[in-house]
C-alpha positions in Angstrom: 90.9 89.2 101.5 88.5 86.6 102.9 88.6 82.8 102.6 86.1 80.1 103.5 85.9 76.4 103.7 86.3 76.0 99.9 89.9 77.1 100.5 90.7 74.1 102.8 88.6 71.2 101.6 91.8 69.2 102.1 95.0 69.7 104.2 97.0 70.0 101.0 94.8 72.8 99.7 94.7 74.6 103.0 98.5 74.9 103.2 98.9 76.5 99.8 98.2 80.0 101.1 100.4 81.8 103.7 100.2 85.0 105.7 103.1 87.2 106.9 103.4 89.9 109.5 106.6 91.9 110.1 107.9 94.2 112.9 110.2 96.7 111.1 113.4 95.3 112.5 113.7 92.0 110.6 111.5 89.8 112.8 108.3 88.3 111.5 105.3 86.0 112.1 104.1 83.6 109.4 102.2 80.4 108.7 99.4 79.1 106.5 95.8 80.2 106.6 94.8 77.0 108.4 97.6 77.5 111.0 99.6 74.4 110.0 103.3 75.2 109.7 104.9 73.9 106.5 108.3 75.7 106.6 111.1 75.8 109.1 110.6 79.5 108.8 107.0 79.5 110.0 106.3 80.7 113.5 104.2 83.1 115.6 107.5 84.8 116.6 110.6 84.8 114.5 112.7 87.3 116.4 115.6 89.4 114.9 118.1 89.5 117.7 120.5 91.8 115.8 118.2 93.7 113.5 117.6 92.8 110.8 119.5 89.6 111.1 120.4 86.8 113.7 116.8 85.6 113.3 115.6 82.9 115.7 112.4 80.9 115.9 110.9 81.6 119.3 107.3 80.5 119.2 106.3 77.9 116.6 102.6 78.0 117.2 99.9 77.9 119.9 97.7 74.8 119.8 94.1 75.6 120.9 91.6 73.1 122.3 88.1 73.8 123.5 86.2 71.7 126.0 82.4 72.1 126.0 80.8 70.1 128.8 82.6 66.9 128.8 83.7 66.9 125.1 87.0 68.3 123.8 87.8 69.6 120.3 91.3 70.3 118.9 91.4 73.4 116.7 95.0 73.1 115.6 96.4 71.5 112.4 99.8 69.9 111.6 101.5 67.1 109.8 103.7 64.4 111.3 105.0 61.4 109.4 102.0 59.3 108.5 99.4 61.5 110.1 97.6 64.9 109.6 95.8 66.7 112.4 92.7 68.3 110.9 91.7 71.0 113.3 91.1 73.2 110.3 87.7 71.4 109.8 86.5 73.6 112.7 87.5 76.7 110.8 84.7 78.9 109.3 86.8 81.5 107.8 90.1 83.3 107.5 90.6 87.0 106.8 93.5 89.3 106.1 92.2 92.8 106.6 94.9 93.9 107.3 95.9 91.4 110.1 95.3 87.7 109.9 92.1 86.6 111.7 91.0 83.0 112.1 87.3 82.2 112.7 86.4 78.9 114.4 83.1 77.4 115.4 82.4 74.4 117.5 78.7 73.9 118.0 77.4 77.2 119.2 80.8 78.5 120.4 82.6 81.0 118.2 86.3 81.8 118.6 88.1 84.5 116.6 91.9 84.7 116.7 93.8 87.8 115.5 97.5 88.0 115.3 99.6 91.2 115.4 103.2 92.1 115.9 104.4 95.1 117.8 106.2 97.5 115.4 109.9 97.9 116.4 109.8 95.0 118.9 110.3 91.3 118.8 106.8 90.9 120.3 103.7 89.2 119.0 100.1 89.5 120.4 97.4 86.9 119.8 93.9 87.9 120.8 91.1 85.4 121.1 87.5 86.7 121.0 85.2 84.0 122.4 81.4 83.9 122.2 80.2 81.0 124.3 76.9 79.1 124.0 74.7 77.7 126.7 77.3 75.3 128.4 80.4 76.0 130.4 83.6 75.8 128.3 87.4 75.8 128.8 89.9 77.1 126.2 93.3 75.5 126.5 96.3 77.3 124.9 99.5 75.2 124.5 102.5 77.1 123.3 105.2 75.3 121.2 108.5 76.9 122.1 111.8 76.8 120.3 115.1 78.7 120.2 117.2 78.2 117.1 118.5 79.9 114.0 115.6 80.1 111.6 117.6 78.4 108.8 117.8 75.1 110.8 115.6 72.8 112.8 115.7 71.4 116.3 115.6 68.0 117.9 114.5 67.3 121.5 118.0 66.9 122.9 118.9 70.5 121.9 115.8 72.1 123.4 117.0 72.9 126.9 115.3 75.7 128.9 115.3 77.0 132.4 111.6 77.5 133.3 110.4 80.1 135.8 106.8 80.8 136.5 106.8 84.5 137.3 103.1 84.6 138.4 99.9 83.0 137.4 99.4 84.8 134.1 103.0 84.7 132.9 105.9 82.3 132.4 109.5 83.1 131.5 111.8 80.7 129.8 115.6 81.1 129.4 117.3 79.0 126.8 120.4 77.4 128.3 123.7 78.9 127.1 122.0 82.1 125.9 121.3 85.2 128.0 117.8 85.9 126.8 114.3 85.6 128.3 111.3 84.3 126.4 108.2 85.7 128.2 104.7 84.4 127.7 101.7 86.3 129.1 98.0 85.3 129.1 95.3 87.2 130.8 92.4 85.4 132.2 94.0 82.0 132.6 96.6 80.4 134.9 99.7 78.7 133.5 100.0 75.0 134.3 103.6 73.8 133.9 104.5 70.4 132.5 107.8 68.8 133.1 109.7 67.3 130.2 107.1 67.6 127.4 107.8 68.0 123.7 106.0 68.0 120.4 107.7 65.4 118.3 108.3 65.2 114.6 106.4 68.2 113.2 106.8 67.8 109.4 107.2 70.7 107.0 105.8 69.9 103.6 107.6 72.8 101.7 111.0 71.8 103.2 110.4 68.2 102.2 109.6 69.5 98.7 112.8 71.5 98.6 114.9 68.5 99.5 115.8 69.8 102.9 115.4 68.5 106.5 111.7 68.6 107.2 111.2 67.1 110.7 111.4 69.1 113.9 110.6 68.9 117.6 109.3 71.7 119.8 109.3 72.2 123.6 106.0 72.4 125.5 106.5 74.2 128.9 102.8 73.8 129.9 99.5 75.4 129.0 97.1 78.2 129.8 93.5 77.2 130.8 90.7 79.8 130.4 87.3 79.1 131.8 84.3 80.5 130.0 80.9 80.8 131.6 77.6 79.9 129.7 76.7 82.8 127.4 79.9 84.7 128.2 81.7 86.8 125.6 85.3 87.6 126.4 88.7 88.6 125.0 91.9 86.7 125.8 95.3 88.2 125.1 98.5 86.2 124.7 101.8 88.1 124.4 105.1 86.5 123.5 108.3 88.4 123.5 112.1 88.4 123.9 112.1 92.0 124.9 113.2 92.9 128.4 109.7 93.8 129.4 106.2 93.6 128.1 105.3 97.2 127.5 101.6 96.6 126.8 99.4 93.7 127.8 96.4 95.2 126.0 96.0 93.0 122.9 93.2 95.0 121.4 95.2 98.2 121.7 98.2 96.5 120.0 96.0 95.4 117.2 94.4 98.8 116.8 97.7 100.5 116.9 99.1 98.4 114.1 96.0 98.8 112.0 96.2 102.6 112.4 99.9 102.5 111.5 99.2 100.6 108.3 96.2 102.8 107.5 98.5 105.8 108.0 100.9 104.4 105.4 98.1 104.0 102.9 96.9 107.6 103.5 100.4 108.9 103.1 100.8 107.1 99.7 97.5 108.7 98.6 96.1 105.9 96.4 92.4 105.4 96.2 92.3 101.9 94.6 92.5 98.6 96.6 95.3 97.1 94.5 97.7 100.0 95.1 96.8 100.2 98.7 97.5 96.5 99.2 100.9 96.8 97.6 101.7 99.9 99.8 101.0 97.7 102.9 103.0 94.9 101.4 105.9 97.2 100.7 106.0 98.1 104.4 107.2 94.6 105.2 110.5 95.2 103.5 111.6 98.5 105.1 113.5 97.7 108.3 116.0 99.2 110.6 119.6 97.9 110.4 121.5 98.1 113.7 125.0 98.0 112.2 124.4 101.1 110.1 121.8 102.7 112.3 119.7 103.3 109.3 116.8 101.9 107.2 117.4 99.2 104.7 115.3 97.0 102.5 114.9 93.3 103.2 115.1 91.4 99.9 112.4 88.8 100.7 110.7 86.6 103.3 111.1 84.2 104.8 114.8 83.7 104.4 116.5 86.7 102.7 118.1 89.7 104.4 119.1 93.0 102.8 121.2 93.0 99.6 122.6 96.0 97.7 121.4 95.0 94.3 117.9 94.1 95.5 117.7 97.3 97.5 118.5 99.5 94.5 116.1 97.7 92.2 113.3 97.7 94.8 114.0 101.2 96.0 111.7 103.3 93.7 108.7 101.0 94.3 109.2 100.4 98.0 110.1 103.9 99.1 109.2 106.4 96.4 105.9 105.1 95.0 104.7 104.7 98.7 105.6 108.3 99.6 108.2 107.3 102.2 110.8 109.9 101.1 112.6 110.1 104.5 113.2 106.4 104.4 114.4 106.8 100.8 116.8 109.5 101.7 118.2 107.5 104.6 118.9 104.5 102.4 120.6 106.5 99.7 122.7 108.3 102.3 123.8 105.1 103.9 125.0 103.5 100.7 126.9 106.8 99.8 129.0 106.2 102.9 130.1 102.8 101.6 131.1 103.6 98.1 134.5 102.0 97.6 136.5 101.6 94.4 133.4 102.6 92.5 131.2 99.8 94.0 128.6 99.7 96.7 128.1 96.8 99.1 126.1 93.8 97.9 125.3 93.3 101.6 126.2 95.0 104.8 128.3 93.2 107.4 127.2 92.4 111.0 130.5 91.5 112.6 132.5 94.6 111.8 134.3 93.2 108.8 134.3 94.8 105.3 131.1 94.2 103.3 131.3 92.2 100.1 131.3 94.3 96.9 130.7 91.5 94.4 128.1 93.1 92.3 128.6 94.9 89.0 125.0 96.0 88.7 124.3 97.3 92.2 126.3 100.6 91.8 124.7 101.2 88.4 121.2 100.6 89.7 122.2 103.2 92.3 122.1 105.9 89.6 118.6 104.9 88.6 117.5 105.0 92.3 119.0 108.5 92.7 117.4 109.7 89.4 114.0 108.4 90.6 114.4 110.0 93.9 115.0 113.4 92.3 112.0 112.8 90.0 109.7 112.3 93.0 111.2 114.8 95.4 113.1 117.4 93.4 115.6 117.3 96.3 118.7 118.3 94.3 120.4 119.8 97.3 120.5 116.5 99.2 121.9 114.7 96.2 124.5 117.4 95.6 125.7 117.4 99.3 125.6 113.7 100.0 125.4 111.6 96.8 126.9 113.4 93.8 130.6 112.8 94.6 130.0 109.1 95.1 128.3 108.9 91.7 131.4 110.6 90.2 133.6 108.0 91.8 131.6 105.1 90.4 131.7 106.4 86.9 135.5 107.1 87.2 136.2 103.7 88.6 134.2 101.9 86.0 135.9 103.8 83.2 139.4 103.2 84.6 138.8 99.7 85.9 138.2 98.4 89.4 137.7 95.1 91.3 136.5 91.9 89.8 137.9 92.9 86.3 135.2 95.5 86.0 136.3 98.1 83.4 135.4 100.0 80.3 136.8 98.3 77.2 138.1 100.1 74.1 134.6 100.0 72.6 133.4 102.0 75.6 131.3 99.1 76.9 131.6 97.6 80.4 133.1 94.2 80.8 133.2 92.4 84.1 134.3 89.2 85.8 135.7 86.0 84.5 134.5 82.4 84.2 134.7 81.9 88.0 132.7 84.9 89.1 129.0 85.8 89.1 128.5 89.5 89.3 125.1 90.1 87.7 121.7 89.3 89.2 121.7 85.9 87.4 124.3 84.7 89.9 123.4 81.0 90.7 126.4 78.9 91.4 126.5 75.3 92.8 130.0 74.5 94.0 132.3 75.3 91.0 129.4 75.1 88.6 128.5 78.6 87.3 124.9 77.9 86.1 124.5 81.1 84.0 128.0 82.3 83.0 127.6 86.0 82.1 131.1 87.3 82.5 132.2 89.8 79.8 129.7 92.4 78.5 126.2 91.7 79.8 123.4 93.5 78.1 121.7 95.0 81.1 125.0 96.1 82.6 125.7 98.2 79.5 122.2 99.6 79.4 122.7 100.6 83.0 126.1 102.1 82.2 124.6 104.3 79.5 121.7 105.3 81.8 124.3 106.2 84.5 126.2 108.5 82.1 123.0 110.2 81.1 122.0 110.8 84.7 125.4 112.3 85.4 125.2 114.5 82.4 121.9 115.9 83.6 123.1 116.3 87.2 126.4 118.0 86.3 124.6 120.5 84.1 122.1 121.2 86.9 124.9 121.8 89.3 126.7 124.2 87.0 129.4 121.9 85.9 130.4 120.8 82.4 128.5 117.8 81.2 130.6 117.3 78.1 132.6 114.2 79.4 129.4 112.4 80.3 127.5 113.5 77.1 130.3 112.5 74.8 130.9 109.1 76.5 127.2 108.3 76.5 127.0 108.9 72.8 129.9 106.6 72.2 128.4 103.9 74.4 125.0 104.1 72.6 126.6 103.8 69.2 128.8 100.9 70.3 125.9 99.2 72.1 123.8 99.1 68.9 126.6 97.8 66.8 127.7 95.0 69.3 124.5 93.9 70.9 122.0 93.9 68.1 121.1 90.4 66.9 119.7 90.8 63.5 118.8 87.2 63.1 116.5 87.1 66.1 115.6 90.8 66.0 116.5 91.4 69.6 119.7 91.9 71.7 122.4 89.4 72.5 122.5 88.6 76.2 126.2 88.7 76.8 129.4 89.3 74.8 132.8 87.8 75.3 136.0 88.1 73.1 135.1 85.0 71.2 131.3 84.5 71.7 128.0 86.3 71.5 125.4 84.7 73.7 122.1 84.6 71.7 120.0 83.1 74.4 116.7 85.1 74.7 116.6 86.4 78.3 114.7 89.3 80.0 117.9 91.3 80.7 117.5 93.0 77.3 114.3 94.8 78.4 116.4 97.1 80.5 117.8 98.6 77.3 114.4 100.1 76.8 112.9 100.5 80.3 115.4 102.6 82.2 115.0 106.3 82.6 117.4 106.8 79.7 117.0 103.9 77.2 120.1 102.9 75.2 118.0 101.7 72.3 114.9 103.4 70.8 112.7 103.4 67.6 112.2 100.2 65.7 115.0 98.4 67.6 113.3 99.1 70.9 110.0 97.8 69.6 111.6 94.7 68.3 113.1 94.0 71.7 109.8 94.5 73.5 108.0 92.3 70.9 110.6 89.5 71.3 110.3 89.5 75.1 106.5 89.6 74.9 106.4 86.7 72.5 108.9 84.3 74.2 109.3 85.3 77.8 106.1 86.9 79.0 103.7 85.0 81.4 100.9 86.1 83.6 103.2 86.3 86.6 106.4 87.7 85.2 109.1 87.0 82.6 110.8 83.7 82.0 114.5 83.9 82.7 115.2 82.0 79.5 113.1 81.3 76.4 111.4 77.9 76.2 112.9 77.5 72.8 116.4 77.2 74.3 117.8 73.7 74.8 118.9 74.8 78.3 115.4 75.7 79.4 114.1 74.2 82.6 110.4 74.8 83.3 110.0 73.4 86.8 111.8 74.9 89.9 111.7 72.0 92.3 113.9 69.5 94.2 117.1 69.8 96.1 119.4 72.9 96.0 121.4 71.5 93.0 118.3 71.1 90.9 116.7 74.4 92.1 119.7 76.5 91.5 120.1 74.8 88.1 116.7 76.1 87.2 116.8 79.5 89.0 117.7 81.5 85.9 117.2 78.9 83.2 113.5 79.4 82.6 112.1 80.1 86.0 109.6 83.1 85.9 110.6 86.2 87.8 108.1 88.9 88.6 110.4 91.9 89.1 111.4 92.2 85.3 107.7 92.4 84.5 107.7 95.9 86.0 110.5 96.8 83.6 108.6 95.2 80.7 105.4 97.2 81.4 107.5 100.4 81.4 109.2 99.4 78.1 105.9 98.4 76.6 104.3 101.7 77.4 107.3 103.6 76.0 107.4 101.9 72.6 103.6 102.4 72.3 103.8 106.1 73.2 101.6 105.6 76.3 98.5 105.3 74.2 95.1 104.4 75.7 95.2 101.1 73.9 98.7 100.3 75.4 97.4 101.3 78.8 94.5 98.8 78.5 96.9 96.1 77.6 99.3 97.0 80.4 96.3 97.0 82.8 95.6 93.5 81.6 99.1 92.5 82.8 98.3 93.9 86.2 94.9 92.1 86.5 96.7 88.8 86.5 99.0 89.9 89.3 95.9 91.0 91.2 94.8 87.3 91.2 98.2 86.3 92.6 97.7 88.6 95.6 95.1 86.1 96.8 97.5 83.2 96.5 100.8 82.1 98.1 101.7 84.8 100.6 98.3 86.6 100.5 98.6 90.4 99.9 102.2 90.1 98.6 104.0 88.8 95.5 106.3 85.8 95.2 109.9 85.8 94.2 109.6 83.3 91.3 107.2 80.8 89.5 107.7 77.8 87.5 108.4 78.6 83.8 105.9 75.9 82.8 102.2 76.3 83.3 100.3 76.5 85.6 103.1 78.8 86.9 103.2 77.5 90.5 104.7 80.1 92.9 108.1 79.1 94.3 111.0 80.6 96.2 110.4 83.4 98.7 106.7 83.9 99.1 107.1 87.6 99.6 109.8 89.4 97.6 110.7 93.1 97.7 111.5 93.7 94.1 108.5 91.8 92.9 106.2 94.1 95.0 108.2 97.1 94.2 108.4 96.8 90.4 104.7 96.0 90.0 103.7 99.0 92.2 106.2 101.3 90.5 105.1 100.4 87.0 101.4 100.6 87.9 101.6 104.1 89.4 104.2 105.5 87.0 103.2 104.0 83.7 99.5 103.1 84.0 98.2 105.6 86.5 100.6 108.2 85.3 101.3 109.6 88.8 
């Protein structure tokens, strides 16, 4: 993925594409391809102090200036109110292969900058490769330091540090009122301290667009000066960390180690095409270690989400199984099995020792699909029998008898859940007391998942030598009742949600799960009609609209403050993750024909284009429902990457 000057003819164009690196414990580095930060979440080091949470911005950026003879040039870019610094005009190129590399040229001087994180550490390495011309030159590196929760922003008066110059090549800063050291190392250049210096009023364009605070200050402790002789070629390494020690000061080795690690993941997955390989590397960003459970988990999205039960289960097949990371998959399933309570699994894990929230009706049902996929890939029935099976039994029993949040099986064998005050499905936007998409009662995907869970249990119980009659009989009753209650003859599709007095006929993507799951609850002409309806009214090049544009409640642009954004979140906004389910359903109803495969591959081609946009190499959370489908929300989302990769390898490549 290579970009040149045509990608940053203007500042506004240059900030449209972002890059992301992660460290496997929740920390990350991220910015735009021209190095201008446009989010409060951008930074060279966003450390996870209690993996994968308690994230803090440590290093915002490093501003580079080059002096050649008696003339100086600033290579950095930023926006402050009323002014844009255009250092990007000195950029010749940007590459992401697989690490971000910036290429600058000033006269006959070339500077290449590569960024890498250290896996498993809150450490970032920045390596500068300099090829000098005929004159002496000096490279000045000025770090912009911060220390704050990544959801907020800082002002000068709160940026208080105790500064200690350890030796010429390294400086250590300790934030006041926090027992942690920020260490900065630079080989080949002495550190020159500055007293009482700050960068004022950096402005973040995306936060401004989101109606949030968009102005921030950063602390400047000093700078590193590196002298370069005429004709000299040299490498300069900068290491920034909050670890207790810098284990390696060899920037090139850090870069090579990370490239080898990523290449090893690609080799393990075993795909020979660039698209699949790119998504395998993207999937790695989301598998992280959680300290509170001492196990792997899946981050829902960057830059602001942590791990969620529902997102983990939906993303699970694509992130762990389609990538061949079966040990990670086993660890995740096992961890959730230990937290099954009242037939539910946590919607997120706690970090302070308190009980996790269980406010999700779909997370435990997606757990069955995850387990079934795990068996399909690994044939590891013994692990499931010894560690997972009893938890699955408990979930079915609790749903049938009734459990928290008014979740229970009704007299028609369908699952009803919640009330007018609760949001238990994935369409859970709520602003104050305003439930944006009320879906209490019998939601279509919940009952598709319920049927799927019963069928999974029937197969497992028979395999384990137990009677499958209860699950078989109940599944048949659910399937019959589902067809009677959810079929909307007028629109030739499925109702979205049923209550005692009302059948919601809004056309939403939730109905596709009735066809796409391992055990579809509808088939034949009914399934084809559902797929056709979704294709006709909801499909876009980047995913499925959350509501048909024909609805009076449709909102086509996701923009503005939180009230307006949440009001549009599931009211027309395009989501990528249901596209994976749609591709599966489309292939099923068309009998996996060669013609269907060509059409489905067309769906994938449009996603390939998106990999070069937004967070390059990854897939965004959402897009506007209206054309031109501008990417919004998290720029890298686990279930978006997961579902596209899963559908591609399972349904198109037929792995």
